[in-house]
C-alpha positions, 0 to 999 in steps of 0.5 A, a space after each residue: 268489696 262485693 263479688 260477682 258470681 255466675 252459675 248455671 241454674 238447677 231445678 231448685 232455682 225454678 221459683 227464683 227463675 219465675 220471679 226473675 221472669 216476672 220482674 223482666 216482664 214488669 220492666 218491659 211492660 209485658 207482665 200481662 203476657 206471662 203464662 209461665 208456671 213453676 211446673 212448666 218451667 221445670 219441665 221445659 228447663 230441666 225435664 228430659 228434653 230441655 228447651 233452654 238454659 239459664 245462668 244466674 248472676 249473684 252480687 255477693 249473696 243476692 241474686 242480681 239477675 239472669 240470662 236465658 238462652 238456647 241453641 240456634 243454627 246458621 245455614 249461612 255459617 254452617 255453625 251453631 249459635 246461641 239466642 239470648 231470650 232474656 237478660 235481666 238485672 234488678 234495677 238497684 244492681 244495674 251499673 255494676 257490670 252484671 249485665 256485661 258479665 252475663 253477656 261475657 259468660 254467654 260469649 265464652 260459652 258460644 266460643 267453647 261450643 263452636 258457635 258463630 254468633 250470639 243474637 238477641 232482640 231488644 224492644 225499640 223503646 229500651 234505649 238504656 239497653 240499646 246503648 249498652 249493647 252498642 257499647 259492647 260492639 253489638 250491631 242492630 239488624 235493622 234490615 230484618 223484621 221479626 215475625 211470630 205465630 202464637 196462640 190462635 194463629 199458631 193453632 190455626 196454621 197447625 190444624 190447617 189441611 195441607 195445600 198442594 
């Protein structure tokens, strides 16, 4: 019987992490937006000030998928939280409980770390994932709209003179 194992990523896993990032981007029809490089991943995940953590899921000896997450904070709860940036399981291994195991692993980490919530975003068209999350008891935050500043917009705002 196949076994499932989840472990924290280490620096030698950077090429595998980049492979999984690209596979996720392909699935989400966003491959054209991937700018990650092995060097940048190594620096931001394993450098002196890591920005996120990664756990890898293995189905027997095959890497089945990953979760990338980082800490957040809720002023309303006055507690830390975890934001799940990426969750991905290779298509040929879906339906085996791997995604659920990754989320359960993060829920346990959140509990151990005293977190008040575990949050993430999902693309509106991704019905299989939405149904999966709802089965786990997750609720959509339909009253919230996500905003993003990136690229030129972020640079313009950062460079703008202060206003009074």
